Structures are given as structure tokens and as C-alpha cells.
Backbone bond lengths (Angstrom), bond angles and torsions (degrees), N, CA, C in turn:
res aa  C-N    CA-C-N  psi(-1)  N-CA   C-N-CA  omega(-1)  CA-C   N-CA-C  phi
1 M - - - 1.409 - - 1.542 110.76 -
2 A 1.326 117.44 135.76 1.412 121.63 179.83 1.566 110.13 -71.45
3 E 1.349 120.55 139.63 1.427 120.92 174.29 1.528 112.08 -69.75
4 L 1.247 116.82 -33.64 1.443 120.01 -173.30 1.600 105.75 -86.88
5 K 1.313 114.61 136.02 1.479 120.85 175.22 1.572 108.54 -117.36
6 I 1.290 112.28 128.34 1.502 116.34 -178.48 1.541 109.26 -91.33
7 P 1.318 116.83 116.92 1.422 121.97 178.05 1.514 109.68 -61.35
8 E 1.325 115.85 151.96 1.506 121.02 -175.34 1.535 110.57 -60.12
9 R 1.285 118.65 -33.58 1.528 117.72 -175.04 1.495 111.85 -73.00
10 Y 1.349 118.85 -14.04 1.505 119.37 -179.31 1.552 112.13 -102.61
11 K 1.302 118.54 -6.12 1.543 118.48 179.75 1.448 112.70 -64.33
12 G 1.360 117.17 -35.28 1.502 117.46 179.55 1.490 109.46 -69.15
13 G 1.334 120.47 -37.17 1.426 121.73 174.87 1.533 114.37 -59.27
14 L 1.232 115.70 -39.46 1.519 122.98 176.45 1.533 110.57 -62.32
15 I 1.277 115.44 -47.99 1.447 122.17 177.39 1.496 112.08 -57.57
16 K 1.342 114.27 -44.55 1.524 119.18 179.77 1.567 109.52 -69.00
17 L 1.287 117.97 -36.19 1.459 123.72 176.98 1.522 109.75 -64.76
18 L 1.262 115.20 -39.25 1.455 123.27 -177.51 1.585 109.42 -66.34
19 S 1.349 116.58 -37.72 1.387 121.78 -179.11 1.537 117.58 -90.25
20 L 1.342 113.66 -1.52 1.409 118.54 -177.70 1.558 114.69 -63.54
21 P 1.311 115.88 125.61 1.535 116.06 -179.31 1.515 111.77 -59.01
22 D 1.322 113.73 148.13 1.482 120.79 -179.49 1.513 112.92 -50.58
23 K 1.271 117.30 -44.67 1.484 122.30 179.98 1.485 108.96 -61.36
24 S 1.383 118.83 -48.32 1.474 118.80 177.35 1.454 115.29 -60.50
25 L 1.403 116.73 -33.21 1.455 120.46 176.83 1.529 109.69 -65.41
26 E 1.236 117.26 -45.51 1.466 117.62 -178.97 1.577 110.38 -62.86
27 E 1.258 115.62 -38.97 1.525 120.29 178.52 1.577 106.85 -64.91
28 L 1.290 116.69 -42.20 1.444 120.12 179.71 1.514 112.01 -60.29
29 I 1.368 117.19 -50.63 1.450 121.22 177.31 1.478 113.77 -59.80
30 S 1.303 114.21 -41.97 1.491 118.52 179.21 1.494 112.13 -63.30
31 A 1.413 115.40 -42.99 1.435 119.39 176.05 1.505 115.63 -62.11
32 L 1.284 114.11 -41.49 1.538 121.50 -179.71 1.483 108.41 -64.81
33 E 1.360 119.59 -37.72 1.464 123.21 -178.56 1.501 112.62 -68.37
34 R 1.336 119.20 -26.68 1.455 123.67 -175.25 1.500 111.20 -96.05
35 V 1.322 124.05 -25.61 1.412 127.42 -169.82 1.619 106.47 -79.46
36 R 1.332 114.27 151.10 1.446 120.29 176.67 1.632 106.06 -79.73
37 P 1.270 114.57 145.51 1.478 121.63 -176.48 1.581 109.11 -58.71
38 K 1.364 115.84 142.38 1.399 122.99 174.67 1.524 108.18 -139.04
39 L 1.366 115.65 139.81 1.412 121.31 179.86 1.521 113.05 -77.36
40 F 1.272 115.68 -21.86 1.483 121.31 179.25 1.605 104.24 -93.56
41 S 1.344 115.18 127.37 1.447 119.63 176.88 1.516 107.41 -68.24
42 E 1.319 118.68 -35.93 1.510 120.61 179.15 1.521 110.46 -64.35
43 D 1.324 120.45 -39.86 1.472 120.50 177.36 1.539 112.77 -64.96
44 L 1.320 114.49 -38.64 1.449 118.26 178.31 1.518 110.58 -65.51
45 S 1.342 116.23 -44.79 1.412 120.96 178.30 1.538 113.40 -57.18
46 V 1.336 116.27 -44.06 1.448 122.59 -178.96 1.553 110.00 -56.74
47 E 1.307 117.25 -37.77 1.416 124.30 -175.56 1.550 112.42 -72.47
48 I 1.333 115.26 -26.70 1.457 119.53 -174.57 1.585 114.48 -110.50
49 I 1.267 115.08 -5.87 1.450 119.05 -179.82 1.491 115.20 -49.31
50 S 1.382 114.11 -48.44 1.505 117.98 -177.42 1.450 111.86 -72.99
51 K 1.310 119.64 -12.29 1.452 121.94 -176.54 1.505 114.14 -93.77
52 V 1.339 115.68 -7.27 1.470 119.53 -176.75 1.502 109.23 -119.19
53 Q 1.256 121.71 114.43 1.437 128.60 -178.64 1.509 110.37 -92.03
54 G 1.372 116.74 156.31 1.492 121.39 174.11 1.521 114.66 78.07
55 V 1.352 114.35 13.29 1.460 117.51 177.41 1.518 107.15 -144.38
56 S 1.320 118.45 135.95 1.448 123.04 -179.78 1.516 112.79 -73.67
57 P 1.314 115.89 150.12 1.553 117.10 177.77 1.397 115.00 -50.11
58 D 1.400 117.17 -43.99 1.494 120.84 -178.08 1.549 110.58 -60.86
59 D 1.345 116.76 -45.09 1.465 123.83 178.05 1.450 110.80 -62.76
60 L 1.353 121.78 -40.31 1.446 125.37 -178.99 1.537 108.45 -64.23
61 I 1.269 115.39 -47.05 1.487 122.88 -179.15 1.524 107.60 -59.57
62 E 1.320 121.96 -40.69 1.439 124.97 -179.96 1.541 110.48 -68.53
63 I 1.306 114.69 -41.69 1.490 121.70 174.17 1.528 113.30 -58.12
64 I 1.279 117.79 -49.55 1.434 122.15 -176.39 1.516 108.62 -69.80
65 E 1.297 121.36 -40.27 1.415 124.41 172.57 1.535 115.00 -51.87
66 T 1.330 109.36 -46.37 1.514 118.42 177.36 1.502 111.89 -62.84
67 L 1.346 117.19 -47.68 1.438 119.97 179.46 1.580 112.25 -62.80
68 F 1.257 114.07 -36.12 1.489 119.03 175.13 1.527 111.78 -57.24
69 S 1.355 114.50 -47.33 1.470 120.10 179.30 1.484 111.24 -63.85
70 L 1.310 118.25 -47.33 1.455 122.43 -175.31 1.577 109.65 -66.80
71 C 1.280 117.50 -41.57 1.401 120.44 178.87 1.553 112.69 -65.10
72 F 1.326 113.81 -39.79 1.501 119.91 176.44 1.513 109.20 -62.57
73 A 1.327 118.92 -43.19 1.462 121.41 -180.00 1.562 108.36 -63.02
74 G 1.339 115.14 -41.63 1.469 117.31 179.92 1.478 114.47 -61.55
75 Q 1.321 118.08 -46.22 1.390 127.55 178.60 1.559 111.30 -63.53
76 H 1.299 116.17 -41.39 1.461 120.29 -178.99 1.488 111.25 -61.75
77 H 1.351 116.24 -39.52 1.422 118.76 -179.69 1.583 113.76 -102.57
78 E 1.365 114.85 14.67 1.465 123.57 178.03 1.522 109.62 48.98
79 T 1.320 112.82 48.27 1.498 118.21 178.46 1.491 110.00 -92.77
80 P 1.353 119.04 126.40 1.450 121.80 -179.86 1.607 109.94 -63.43
81 P 1.317 117.94 156.22 1.454 121.40 -175.06 1.550 112.89 -54.48
82 E 1.373 118.05 -45.33 1.387 121.03 -179.22 1.554 114.81 -63.70
83 E 1.386 112.55 -40.84 1.454 115.17 178.54 1.473 111.70 -71.54
84 L 1.366 119.46 -35.13 1.450 124.64 175.51 1.504 110.45 -58.28
85 A 1.400 116.59 -45.43 1.473 121.87 178.72 1.449 110.39 -60.11
86 E 1.276 118.17 -41.27 1.489 121.04 178.13 1.555 112.88 -65.75
87 E 1.269 113.99 -38.55 1.487 116.08 176.14 1.533 113.51 -67.55
88 V 1.305 116.23 -37.21 1.514 123.16 178.30 1.572 105.32 -60.64
89 I 1.266 115.09 -51.21 1.496 119.42 -176.20 1.549 112.89 -64.32
90 A 1.335 114.54 -35.62 1.491 118.24 173.69 1.496 110.59 -68.09
91 A 1.247 118.12 -42.01 1.491 121.16 179.40 1.510 108.93 -63.81
92 M 1.342 115.41 -42.09 1.509 116.57 176.93 1.513 111.56 -59.72
93 A 1.277 119.43 -37.72 1.447 123.02 -179.26 1.548 111.34 -66.91
94 E 1.304 114.83 -31.34 1.505 121.32 -178.98 1.493 111.80 -86.94
95 S 1.285 119.69 -13.72 1.429 120.10 -172.68 1.492 114.60 -68.32
96 G 1.351 118.74 -29.69 1.454 123.91 -177.21 1.496 112.23 71.51
97 I 1.324 119.81 14.80 1.422 121.82 174.68 1.515 113.78 -91.54
98 E 1.308 117.39 128.49 1.462 118.80 -176.52 1.532 110.90 -57.13
99 G 1.287 119.19 133.73 1.439 123.20 -178.86 1.550 114.65 97.73
100 L 1.335 117.45 -18.55 1.467 117.04 179.52 1.537 113.56 -94.34
101 P 1.270 124.05 -40.77 1.516 120.68 174.23 1.569 107.84 -58.59
102 L 1.334 115.00 136.63 1.440 118.51 -176.96 1.560 109.80 -120.72
103 S 1.352 116.21 152.92 1.396 121.19 174.15 1.556 106.32 -74.08
104 K 1.346 116.10 161.79 1.483 121.71 -178.30 1.512 108.87 -53.00
105 E 1.317 115.23 -44.94 1.510 114.60 -178.12 1.538 113.58 -64.00
106 N 1.325 115.03 -43.02 1.421 117.79 174.59 1.480 116.03 -65.18
107 Q 1.281 116.81 -35.20 1.453 121.37 174.13 1.505 114.15 -53.43
108 K 1.304 114.34 -44.84 1.406 120.56 -178.12 1.536 112.71 -65.31
109 S 1.336 119.90 -47.48 1.399 124.53 175.04 1.512 114.16 -64.11
110 F 1.278 118.31 -39.41 1.481 121.95 -179.92 1.512 108.28 -71.83
111 K 1.339 117.77 -36.74 1.453 117.69 179.49 1.549 112.28 -62.72
112 H 1.378 113.60 -38.72 1.485 120.63 176.09 1.561 109.49 -62.49
113 R 1.327 115.75 -40.36 1.468 120.71 177.70 1.510 113.93 -61.85
114 L 1.362 112.79 -45.14 1.495 118.24 -179.08 1.537 110.16 -65.46
115 I 1.330 116.92 -45.40 1.429 121.54 -177.77 1.563 110.22 -54.74
116 R 1.339 113.34 -48.58 1.458 118.08 179.73 1.545 113.33 -58.62
117 L 1.322 117.11 -35.48 1.422 121.51 -179.27 1.535 111.09 -78.09
118 F 1.320 115.92 -39.35 1.509 121.60 -179.85 1.517 107.98 -66.48
119 E 1.365 121.60 -23.60 1.450 122.75 -178.17 1.541 111.08 -89.88
120 V 1.230 120.98 0.20 1.478 124.61 178.79 1.528 105.09 -68.89
121 E 1.351 114.72 128.67 1.507 121.49 -175.35 1.469 110.96 -63.27
122 T 1.322 120.18 -39.26 1.423 123.01 -176.20 1.488 110.18 -57.74
123 L 1.300 114.30 -46.49 1.481 122.39 -179.54 1.537 111.70 -65.46
124 L 1.327 116.21 -40.17 1.436 122.02 177.46 1.510 111.06 -62.25
125 I 1.356 117.51 -44.29 1.470 121.60 -178.50 1.531 111.45 -64.54
126 V 1.376 115.06 -43.07 1.420 121.41 179.30 1.556 111.89 -61.61
127 A 1.316 113.30 -45.47 1.472 118.73 179.29 1.511 112.95 -61.73
128 K 1.367 116.20 -41.38 1.432 121.35 179.80 1.571 110.57 -69.79
129 A 1.399 113.58 -36.24 1.458 117.03 178.87 1.546 111.85 -64.68
130 L 1.381 114.88 -42.89 1.414 117.83 174.54 1.544 117.53 -59.93
131 G 1.310 110.48 -36.49 1.449 118.30 174.73 1.557 115.14 -62.19
132 V 1.297 113.74 -47.56 1.462 121.90 172.64 1.503 114.10 -58.68
133 L 1.322 112.28 -45.78 1.499 119.34 177.42 1.509 112.87 -57.34
134 Q 1.308 115.13 -40.93 1.520 119.51 -168.40 1.528 108.37 -105.26
135 D 1.288 119.86 8.99 1.477 117.88 -179.18 1.587 108.42 -88.11
136 N 1.302 112.73 76.09 1.472 119.88 179.62 1.574 105.35 -143.56
137 E 1.359 112.74 157.77 1.449 117.22 179.95 1.542 109.12 -62.75
138 N 1.363 115.21 -47.38 1.447 120.14 178.56 1.548 108.39 -121.00
139 T 1.334 118.71 138.03 1.434 123.17 176.62 1.479 110.69 -123.87
140 F 1.290 117.31 136.60 1.461 122.74 -177.21 1.550 111.11 -68.19
141 C 1.245 115.43 137.43 1.538 123.00 177.49 1.488 110.26 -108.11
142 E 1.290 118.46 -60.68 1.458 123.76 -177.65 1.510 108.45 -161.30
143 A 1.372 114.12 166.86 1.410 121.37 175.60 1.597 112.40 -139.89
144 R 1.276 112.17 152.91 1.520 114.37 -179.98 1.580 103.74 -149.84
145 I 1.326 111.94 146.44 1.496 116.55 176.42 1.536 107.65 -119.32
146 L 1.288 113.55 131.32 1.468 122.97 175.41 1.538 108.47 -107.44
147 T 1.294 115.60 120.56 1.461 120.08 -176.88 1.533 112.25 -111.53
148 D 1.268 117.89 129.06 1.453 118.49 179.00 1.521 112.20 -140.39
149 M 1.304 119.95 158.74 1.499 125.07 173.68 1.512 109.61 -99.67
150 R 1.290 114.90 133.11 1.437 121.06 -179.48 1.557 110.05 -116.55
151 P 1.314 116.01 119.53 1.485 117.58 -177.13 1.485 113.10 -71.09
152 V 1.348 116.44 151.90 1.501 121.44 174.58 1.481 108.08 -118.74
153 F 1.342 116.05 113.28 1.493 122.98 -177.27 1.544 110.43 -86.96
154 G 1.287 114.51 153.62 1.441 122.41 174.89 1.561 111.06 -83.02
155 S 1.336 113.90 -158.42 1.474 116.38 -179.56 1.504 115.18 -70.35
156 D 1.392 114.05 -14.86 1.419 117.58 179.15 1.531 106.95 -116.26
157 P 1.362 117.54 103.93 1.400 121.92 -177.54 1.553 116.04 -67.23
158 G 1.360 109.84 -12.04 1.478 113.47 179.46 1.570 115.77 -79.32
159 T 1.350 113.04 -11.66 1.454 116.01 -178.39 1.528 106.68 -102.64
160 A 1.351 112.81 169.13 1.439 119.46 -179.38 1.542 115.64 -58.08
161 P 1.283 120.75 147.72 1.429 121.75 -177.64 1.528 113.45 -64.47
162 N 1.303 115.20 139.65 1.437 120.04 -179.41 1.524 116.27 -76.96
163 A 1.344 115.86 -27.48 1.466 123.54 -178.35 1.466 109.50 -152.47
164 A 1.326 114.89 -177.94 1.455 123.53 -178.15 1.526 111.85 -156.15
165 V 1.253 118.77 151.80 1.490 123.70 173.45 1.541 107.22 -125.95
166 I 1.391 109.41 158.81 1.450 114.37 177.90 1.566 109.87 -115.41
167 V 1.256 113.17 129.57 1.499 120.63 -175.27 1.471 108.44 -120.82
168 H 1.332 113.15 133.94 1.437 120.88 177.87 1.584 108.12 -107.50
169 I 1.306 120.58 128.46 1.434 123.38 176.14 1.533 107.80 -106.55
170 L 1.362 112.87 111.27 1.500 117.45 -179.21 1.570 108.83 -95.67
171 K 1.339 108.58 120.10 1.455 116.35 -176.74 1.612 104.93 -104.93
172 F 1.350 112.53 122.45 1.450 118.04 173.57 1.558 106.49 -106.10
173 S 1.304 115.78 131.78 1.480 122.06 170.26 1.518 106.70 -106.68
174 Y 1.284 116.43 133.20 1.482 118.40 -177.69 1.547 109.43 -146.73
175 H 1.326 114.26 156.29 1.475 119.69 175.53 1.529 109.67 -95.36
176 H 1.349 111.10 131.54 1.498 119.96 172.67 1.486 105.78 -121.61
177 E 1.440 113.03 107.68 1.427 117.87 -172.41 1.512 110.51 57.26
178 S 1.306 121.93 -117.45 1.477 122.61 178.54 1.529 111.57 -104.49
179 E 1.307 120.00 9.66 1.434 123.05 176.97 1.547 113.20 -102.54
180 L 1.342 112.29 144.51 1.452 118.80 171.91 1.475 108.11 -99.96
181 K 1.367 117.43 121.37 1.455 124.40 -179.60 1.525 114.26 -120.48
182 D 1.276 117.52 160.90 1.489 121.99 175.34 1.496 111.82 -117.00
183 F 1.297 113.38 152.40 1.489 121.44 173.74 1.543 110.37 -136.68
184 Y 1.376 118.63 127.85 1.429 121.82 178.27 1.492 114.80 -113.11
185 I 1.322 116.43 144.88 1.425 118.95 -178.77 1.570 106.14 -147.55
186 A 1.249 118.52 136.73 1.536 124.22 -179.92 1.509 109.08 -89.24
187 L 1.364 115.74 134.71 1.438 122.32 -179.50 1.540 110.17 -129.22
188 D 1.308 116.29 144.81 1.470 119.83 169.11 1.526 108.04 -103.74
189 T 1.290 115.10 -175.33 1.486 120.88 -174.12 1.574 110.27 -61.83
190 A 1.351 116.60 -41.73 1.418 119.77 178.99 1.522 111.01 -64.31
191 D 1.325 115.10 -36.89 1.499 117.59 176.91 1.545 113.98 -64.82
192 I 1.355 113.20 -34.71 1.458 117.11 179.19 1.553 108.96 -66.81
193 E 1.276 117.04 -37.45 1.440 122.95 -178.25 1.549 109.17 -66.50
194 A 1.355 110.43 -42.11 1.538 114.35 -177.98 1.517 109.52 -68.15
195 L 1.287 117.47 -41.09 1.489 124.11 176.69 1.524 110.10 -59.33
196 R 1.347 116.15 -46.58 1.446 117.68 -176.90 1.616 108.55 -63.73
197 K 1.233 119.78 -39.60 1.454 125.02 -178.01 1.561 108.76 -63.79
198 V 1.369 117.08 -41.27 1.448 121.27 175.22 1.511 114.46 -61.22
199 L 1.440 112.63 -43.35 1.514 115.31 178.47 1.491 110.13 -69.54
200 D 1.301 121.03 -37.79 1.448 124.89 -179.58 1.535 109.51 -59.08
201 R 1.353 113.35 -44.08 1.402 115.96 178.10 1.451 117.43 -69.29
202 A 1.387 117.15 -31.44 1.462 120.40 171.31 1.476 112.13 -63.10
203 D 1.393 116.29 -39.11 1.407 121.55 179.39 1.525 111.00 -64.13
204 L 1.313 116.30 -39.57 1.480 119.87 178.91 1.599 110.22 -62.94
205 K 1.322 112.38 -42.20 1.495 116.64 178.31 1.531 112.25 -60.36
206 A 1.350 111.71 -41.59 1.484 116.40 -179.04 1.542 112.39 -66.49
207 Q 1.346 115.23 -35.38 1.507 119.38 177.07 1.529 109.50 -68.80
208 S 1.317 116.72 -35.45 1.510 117.60 -179.51 1.491 110.13 -69.84
209 L 1.406 117.70 -40.03 1.419 122.70 176.82 1.498 112.46 -62.94
210 K 1.313 115.91 -39.63 1.508 123.43 178.67 1.545 107.38 -56.24
211 S 1.332 116.69 -44.51 1.455 121.41 -177.05 1.459 109.00 -65.25
212 V 1.372 119.03 -40.34 1.483 118.92 178.52 1.504 109.91 -65.22
213 L 1.332 120.39 -40.28 1.438 122.48 -179.67 1.555 110.03 -64.37
214 E 1.325 114.61 -43.00 1.489 116.55 177.83 1.471 113.55 -59.01
215 K 1.356 117.89 -44.59 1.483 123.45 -178.04 1.540 107.52 -62.46
216 A 1.375 117.37 -35.32 1.453 121.93 -171.92 1.540 108.61 -83.90
217 G 1.341 117.90 -8.09 1.447 123.80 -175.03 1.518 116.20 70.57
218 I 1.383 112.88 30.52 1.397 118.89 179.76 1.537 110.32 -99.61
219 T 1.318 121.95 130.20 1.428 126.27 -177.35 1.520 108.34 -68.46
220 Y 1.402 117.70 129.10 1.446 119.87 176.14 1.485 108.25 -99.06
221 L 1.316 119.06 124.53 1.405 125.34 179.11 1.568 108.29 -99.05
222 D 1.291 113.70 109.79 1.472 121.18 -178.25 1.540 112.01 -70.57
223 A 1.290 115.55 138.53 1.466 116.66 -176.59 1.593 108.02 -79.72
224 P 1.361 117.35 150.76 1.384 118.78 -177.54 1.574 112.80 -66.15
225 S 1.340 118.66 144.59 1.375 118.88 -177.18 1.494 112.30 -78.43
226 R 1.324 117.13 156.24 1.435 122.26 -179.76 1.531 111.44 -129.18
227 G 1.277 117.71 147.16 1.422 121.62 -172.69 1.529 110.73 -74.19
228 I 1.358 115.37 138.50 1.486 122.18 176.25 1.459 107.87 -132.94
229 T 1.317 118.65 125.67 1.449 122.83 -177.64 1.534 108.57 -125.17
């Protein structure tokens, strides 16, 4: 049994990569070697769409997203390109999806194709950057604030409330290992202001560090945005 499991969402990308014409493959590799690293697969795809002929923009985006995932898995487990290619082909054979299992002859040519892609420096840098970014015990997923008004009753609960307070419930969703967990905390107006100041200060620190990186000629890879409601 293959150690690597191919998620359903990436199987289509593998099939498209498998059927990619040789000329388009060479253009893809050449474009990836020249482009600056991006943490967003969509951003990277946008930069190279015009440089790869014979493949639709949607297919190219799907191929790049699949390569991102495979390279990240390889870096996470410190798997060399050749071994990673073998694991991908083995996982394809076990998938049971039409178009993924390959003949021995096609396995050899596709393995060579995968190795060349896995050795592209841009993809290696992105995979390592994602690993560094996510190498934490807990990683943020999303946040949401629920705001409600709570009435304050006087000595007679049968009469209308005399006052009210506003309470914000901040919900943090985060990943702990392979689990998605939630954390709730109540905030008042003063807490919201204190939290805003802390976040603004963090943003200023980030801007300062970006300037240092720019002066040093080091590429800054921005983290993917996450929804907050």
C-alpha cells in the first residue's frame, strides 16, 4: 500500500498533468523556473498562464494546485523527488480512478515528468515556506465575532430592564495536529479596543520586517488570507 494518499480534489490535476503535451510541459517548467515564488497557487498560475500554450487557464490552475500539494507533502516528510514520484505513481495505481493507474511504460515516462517538476526550485521554496509557516502546535483557521445585547433587570424581574450591556463572543477556529478545534472568549468594548491595538502593532512590526527583507533582497512570501466575520 502506498504511503501517499491522493485527495479527491487533486486527482483531476494529476490526470491533466498526465495528458499535458510535452511542449506544454517544457513551457510550464521553464515558466516555473523564472517566476518569483508565491504562496498562492492561483497567483503563481496567473503569472505563467500566458507562458504555457496548449492548456486552458482552469486546467493550469488545477495542475499548479496539485503540484503545490504534492511538493508540500514531499517536503513535510523529507521525501526526495524520485521517491516522491514513485509514491505518487503507486498512489495513483491504488486510487481506482479511471485514468490514474498507468502501464509500466507510462509509469516510467510520468515518473521522469514528476521528478523534473519536483526539482523546480520555485516549488521547493514554496513547499518549505508553507512548512515553516504551519510548523506550530496550533495554527489559526478562521475567526468570527458574535455580538449581542444583554438586558440588566432591576429588583423586579417582571418589569422592563433598567439597562443593558453589549457582549462580543470571539470564536477562534484552529488546527491542532489533524483536528479542527474552537475556542471562545467573551469581550467587552474595552477589550475590542485593546485587541485592535495589539493587532495594529503586529501589523506595524510586519511592515518594518518587510522593509528589512526588501533591503536585503530577500523575497517575502505573504501568508494566505483567511476569512474573518
